[in-house]
DRENTI-15619 format. One line per 10 residues: number of its first residue (from 1); for each residue x, y, z of C-alpha. Coordinates in pm, 1 decimal. Example, Ala and Ser with C-alpha at 12.3 -4.5 7.8 and 13.67 -1.06 7.14 Angstrom:
BEGIN
1 = 1230.0:-450.0:780.0; 1367.0:-106.0:714.0
//
This chain:
BEGIN
1 = -5829.7:-10750.1:12455.2; -5562.3:-11018.0:12500.5; -5191.3:-11017.7:12580.7; -4902.8:-11180.0:12396.7; -4529.3:-11201.7:12440.7; -4319.1:-11093.1:12147.4; -3950.9:-11184.0:12167.1; -3684.0:-11145.5:11903.0; -3315.9:-11213.4:11942.0; -3027.3:-11124.5:11715.2
11 = -2658.4:-11151.9:11794.7; -2623.4:-10953.4:12115.6; -2958.0:-10779.7:12077.0; -3306.6:-10833.0:12211.5; -3651.3:-10690.2:12165.2; -3921.7:-10763.8:12415.6; -4269.6:-10641.0:12496.8; -4584.6:-10751.8:12668.8; -4844.0:-10580.9:12453.8; -5219.8:-10594.0:12437.9
21 = -5354.5:-10758.3:12124.4; -5687.0:-10732.9:11954.9; -5937.2:-11016.4:11940.7; -5834.7:-11080.5:11580.7; -5511.7:-11234.6:11710.1; -5691.3:-11529.9:11864.6; -5900.8:-11566.4:11551.5; -5593.2:-11573.1:11329.0; -5423.6:-11831.1:11550.5; -5720.9:-12062.3:11523.0
31 = -5671.2:-12093.5:11148.4; -5477.8:-12414.0:11064.2; -5278.6:-12264.3:10776.9; -5207.5:-11911.3:10895.7; -4834.1:-11951.6:10835.7; -4891.7:-11976.2:10459.0; -5016.4:-11622.8:10424.6; -4774.2:-11396.3:10604.2; -4955.1:-11070.9:10533.8; -5288.2:-11205.5:10651.3
41 = -5134.7:-11358.4:10961.9; -4939.9:-11050.4:11064.7; -5253.4:-10844.2:11015.5; -5422.7:-11075.4:11264.1; -5125.6:-11042.2:11500.1; -5100.0:-10665.0:11486.9; -5044.2:-10522.5:11829.4; -5213.3:-10212.1:11964.2; -5053.9:-9966.7:12199.4; -5240.8:-9945.6:12529.4
51 = -5185.8:-9767.8:12857.6; -5140.5:-10089.7:13054.5; -4845.6:-10217.3:12851.6; -4566.0:-10355.6:13070.8; -4218.6:-10225.7:12980.7; -3865.3:-10308.8:13084.9; -3624.3:-10018.3:13123.0; -3258.3:-10068.9:13033.4; -2919.5:-9900.3:13036.8; -2684.2:-9791.3:12759.9
61 = -2942.6:-9762.4:12485.9; -3014.2:-9470.1:12260.1; -3380.4:-9572.8:12245.7; -3612.6:-9530.9:12539.7; -3867.8:-9799.4:12607.8; -4209.3:-9646.4:12576.2; -4420.4:-9958.8:12572.0; -4464.4:-9950.1:12196.1; -4593.4:-10279.7:12056.6; -4344.5:-10489.5:11865.3
71 = -4357.1:-10682.2:11543.5; -4055.3:-10843.3:11386.4; -3804.0:-10880.2:11213.4; -3487.9:-10735.6:11360.8; -3377.3:-10549.9:11048.8; -3225.4:-10250.5:11224.8; -3008.0:-10161.1:11519.6; -3100.8:-9846.6:11715.0; -3285.4:-9702.8:11417.3; -3012.9:-9784.0:11162.6
81 = -3107.0:-10036.9:10896.3; -2835.3:-10298.7:10863.2; -2743.6:-10461.6:10532.0; -2794.5:-10838.1:10548.0; -2700.6:-11129.0:10329.0; -2980.9:-11288.0:10131.7; -3010.6:-11606.7:10333.2; -3302.1:-11835.2:10395.9; -3584.6:-11776.5:10641.3; -3872.3:-11979.2:10779.9
91 = -4204.7:-11916.0:10953.0; -4316.8:-12190.9:11191.5; -4661.2:-12197.1:11351.3; -4652.0:-12223.1:11731.1; -4920.5:-12420.8:11912.6; -5004.3:-12471.4:12278.1; -5099.3:-12238.5:12563.1; -4999.3:-12145.4:12914.9; -5327.3:-12225.9:13088.1; -5473.8:-12526.8:12905.7
101 = -5159.5:-12703.5:12778.2; -4886.3:-12563.3:12998.8; -4633.0:-12499.4:12721.7; -4586.3:-12379.7:12364.7; -4453.9:-12611.2:12095.5; -4366.5:-12637.9:11728.0; -4380.1:-12932.5:11490.2; -4035.0:-13021.1:11359.5; -3961.7:-13253.0:11066.5; -3659.5:-13481.4:11109.4
111 = -3498.1:-13759.0:10906.5; -3537.6:-13916.9:10562.4; -3821.3:-13981.4:10504.2; -3939.1:-13694.0:10724.3; -4093.6:-13774.4:11061.3; -4280.5:-13502.8:11249.4; -4237.5:-13440.5:11621.6; -4398.1:-13194.1:11861.6; -4123.6:-13016.5:12055.8; -4164.0:-12775.5:12346.9
121 = -3989.2:-12443.4:12282.7; -3733.4:-12381.9:12556.2; -3500.5:-12080.7:12544.3; -3336.2:-12208.7:12863.0; -3222.8:-12538.2:12706.4; -2941.1:-12591.5:12460.2; -3013.9:-12942.7:12332.5; -3305.2:-13068.3:12126.9; -3412.8:-13426.6:12183.1; -3686.7:-13676.3:12095.7
131 = -3756.5:-14027.8:12228.9; -3551.4:-14300.6:12061.6; -3696.8:-14633.3:11950.6; -3468.6:-14825.3:12189.5; -3543.6:-14596.9:12487.5; -3536.5:-14793.3:12814.3; -3757.5:-14555.2:13010.9; -3968.0:-14318.3:12802.0; -4327.4:-14212.7:12845.2; -4611.8:-14226.3:12596.9
141 = -4603.3:-13918.5:12375.9; -4789.8:-13791.0:12073.3; -4574.0:-13956.6:11807.9; -4386.9:-14283.4:11777.2; -4022.6:-14271.5:11888.2; -3753.0:-14184.8:11636.6; -3571.8:-14484.4:11489.8; -3233.3:-14388.7:11339.3; -3233.0:-14711.8:11138.0; -3545.2:-14596.2:10953.0
151 = -3380.1:-14273.2:10838.5; -3136.6:-14303.7:10548.4; -2968.8:-13975.7:10648.8; -2921.3:-14043.6:11022.2; -2569.1:-14055.9:11161.5; -2503.8:-14157.3:11521.4; -2218.0:-13945.7:11652.9; -1906.5:-14120.4:11784.8; -1724.0:-13987.4:12088.2; -1415.6:-13863.5:11901.6
161 = -1580.3:-13600.5:11682.3; -1606.8:-13223.9:11727.6; -1979.7:-13259.9:11670.5; -2000.8:-13445.3:12002.7; -2064.3:-13117.0:12182.7; -2337.3:-13089.6:12444.2; -2249.8:-12757.5:12600.5; -2292.7:-12769.9:12978.8; -2295.1:-13031.8:13116.9; -2053.0:-13183.5:12865.2
171 = -2113.0:-13494.5:12659.0; -1962.9:-13822.1:12772.1; -1883.9:-14147.9:12599.0; -2122.1:-14441.4:12644.2; -2116.4:-14758.4:12433.1; -1860.9:-14579.5:12210.3; -2117.8:-14314.8:12119.6; -2170.3:-13950.6:12210.6; -2402.2:-13932.3:12511.5; -2579.4:-13633.7:12672.6
181 = -2765.2:-13590.2:13000.9; -2983.4:-13309.6:13135.4; -3149.9:-13255.4:13474.0; -3401.1:-12976.4:13531.9; -3509.6:-12771.8:13831.8; -3838.1:-12962.3:13872.8; -3630.5:-13284.8:13899.3; -3715.6:-13420.0:13555.3; -3433.4:-13552.5:13339.6; -3339.6:-13666.3:12991.6
191 = -3040.1:-13857.3:12861.0; -2948.9:-14032.6:12541.6; -2730.2:-14050.2:12233.4; -2646.0:-13762.5:12001.6; -2700.9:-13796.1:11629.0; -2707.1:-13585.8:11313.0; -2987.5:-13596.6:11060.1; -3172.5:-13382.4:10808.2; -3400.7:-13105.3:10935.1; -3698.1:-13002.3:10722.8
201 = -3665.1:-12629.5:10659.9; -3968.7:-12473.2:10490.4; -3854.4:-12149.5:10330.2; -4061.2:-11832.4:10329.5; -4175.7:-11773.4:9968.1; -3941.1:-11532.5:9795.8; -3641.4:-11580.8:10025.2; -3477.2:-11835.7:9795.3; -3417.5:-11751.9:9430.2; -3639.2:-11946.6:9192.5
211 = -3460.1:-12259.0:9073.0; -3170.7:-12215.7:9316.3; -3021.5:-12532.3:9459.9; -3102.5:-12569.6:9828.7; -2876.1:-12786.7:10041.8; -3006.5:-13021.0:10306.8; -3004.7:-12866.0:10650.9; -2820.1:-13083.0:10902.0; -2926.5:-13085.0:11264.0; -2763.4:-13242.7:11568.6
221 = -3006.5:-13357.8:11836.9; -3052.4:-13615.5:12108.9; -3219.6:-13954.8:12079.0; -3349.6:-14031.3:12427.4; -3243.1:-14344.2:12611.0; -3422.2:-14246.6:12932.3; -3648.6:-13970.4:13064.9; -3808.4:-13899.7:13401.7; -4047.7:-13659.5:13574.9; -4251.1:-13412.2:13373.9
231 = -4063.3:-13497.5:13054.8; -4179.6:-13857.0:13095.9; -4540.1:-13742.1:13155.4; -4574.4:-13471.5:12889.2; -4776.8:-13524.1:12570.8; -4523.7:-13344.7:12350.2; -4248.1:-13564.4:12210.8; -3947.6:-13367.9:12331.0; -3770.1:-13036.6:12383.9; -3653.9:-12782.1:12126.1
241 = -3340.3:-12623.5:12269.7; -3315.0:-12254.9:12176.4; -3084.5:-12133.4:12452.2; -2788.8:-11898.4:12423.2; -2544.8:-12165.3:12309.6; -2380.2:-12307.7:11997.7; -2586.0:-12629.1:12026.4; -2922.0:-12453.3:11996.0; -3136.1:-12481.4:11683.1; -3082.3:-12124.1:11564.8
251 = -2707.3:-12143.9:11631.2; -2673.0:-12457.0:11418.2; -2865.5:-12288.8:11135.9; -2642.5:-11981.9:11165.0; -2325.6:-12194.0:11160.9; -2436.9:-12356.2:10834.0; -2515.0:-12012.0:10689.6; -2879.6:-12107.8:10647.6; -3024.7:-11805.3:10831.0; -2912.9:-11464.9:10948.4
261 = -2832.7:-11414.4:11318.2; -3194.9:-11353.7:11416.1; -3484.7:-11554.8:11547.5; -3817.5:-11434.5:11684.7; -4095.0:-11576.8:11898.7; -4448.4:-11454.3:11956.0; -4661.4:-11634.4:12215.2; -5030.2:-11551.0:12199.7; -5317.4:-11568.3:12442.0; -5523.5:-11777.0:12480.1
271 = -5309.4:-11997.8:12255.3; -5086.1:-12023.5:11951.2; -4820.3:-11798.4:11812.0; -4540.8:-11792.4:11555.9; -4165.6:-11854.3:11532.2; -3951.3:-11673.2:11275.5; -3610.0:-11813.3:11185.4; -3388.9:-11563.1:11006.2; -3486.2:-11225.7:10866.2; -3851.7:-11217.5:10760.8
281 = -3979.0:-10899.1:10601.3; -4272.6:-10770.4:10801.3; -4434.0:-10430.2:10834.3; -4393.7:-10168.0:11106.5; -4016.0:-10204.8:11138.3; -3990.4:-9846.2:11262.6; -4171.6:-9940.4:11583.7; -3913.6:-10200.3:11690.0; -3726.8:-10118.0:12012.2; -3395.6:-10287.4:12089.9
291 = -3238.8:-10380.0:12421.0; -2876.4:-10503.8:12435.2; -2819.7:-10848.2:12581.7; -2532.0:-10913.9:12815.4; -2246.5:-11045.8:12605.0; -2080.0:-11385.6:12619.2; -2185.4:-11748.9:12648.7; -2072.9:-11796.6:13009.5; -2414.9:-11946.7:13071.3; -2676.5:-12058.0:12823.5
301 = -2936.3:-11802.0:12928.4; -3041.0:-11476.7:12764.6; -2973.3:-11209.5:13024.5; -3002.9:-10833.4:13026.8; -2960.1:-10541.3:13263.5; -3279.7:-10392.2:13406.7; -3305.6:-10039.0:13540.8; -3671.1:-10051.9:13635.8; -3999.1:-10232.6:13581.8; -4330.4:-10052.3:13543.5
311 = -4687.2:-10175.9:13554.6; -4869.6:-9909.9:13360.2; -4735.6:-9584.7:13503.8; -4647.2:-9731.6:13844.7; -4283.8:-9819.3:13906.4; -4223.0:-10151.0:14085.2; -4027.5:-10068.9:14401.3; -3736.1:-10309.5:14369.4; -3370.0:-10205.6:14396.5; -3176.0:-10228.6:14070.0
321 = -2918.3:-10457.0:14232.4; -3184.4:-10723.7:14293.1; -3220.5:-10785.1:13919.7; -2848.4:-10872.1:13898.0; -2852.1:-11144.6:14164.2; -2768.7:-11500.6:14059.5; -2779.9:-11534.2:13684.1; -2932.7:-11187.9:13665.4; -3248.3:-11105.4:13470.4; -3306.0:-11420.3:13263.2
331 = -3544.0:-11432.6:12968.3; -3691.2:-11780.8:12951.8; -4012.4:-11936.7:12830.7
//
């Protein structure tokens, strides 16, 4: 038996479980094209309820957390199915592992013609970035740096545009262009210019009407001018920012009315997983348990209120107030 995180986030809502998965999960993740057959893949990812499931208790919810395994999407709120617009949705295979690789990543297609980049999924970051061709201090990564001049759809962002928005810390102006900078707890850093280009969005079959015109999906991301520390050393090309902020990937897709206000992540063990963008019809919706997130974008983290933590049937002896210290209980990968 193996464990896997399953995390889904809608506007103001969260589902989360650490469930035990059958051996078939690892087998399904080893298949190179599992994302093309949703039914087969979700069958391989089915989660079994076990006594040792870890659960998070929470306040102000009509549903009690019983450790039930979770599969997505987030099509209901507290047992009530919510009507949703027929928007687009995508399934993206997740690669990587905690033990062998040290992170989970997806392959994102950017530019015209499309270039593929391996990006580490980070729900604690708000900006996506890849190395730029004129980077002054960038490491050696899996793919060649992104060259805006080679993409016919690339647009470097000037300083005086509303799109020059980096969240916190704010963008600044450098060489008359929008410039971001990020420093992380382990003392690595990234900085560079912001640009807008086309994002490849592979729709789930059946989510877009046959013959319907599909607009290009625009995506604002960073083109690195310098990187240090672990970011410089990592094999992956860059970071995929999926934090609780308007700059994040899912927020940009929502703003363009590409997807509904839902995204989901499942990280498997020993490796692999899946990312769902938008509402994807899967089975076992009745087993989904919801936990309300703390409201607001005062910080770019996903936070919630915890009443208690149990390991199996044993309650962890920590005062409730401890979980509210600092940023509070932060969900990050």
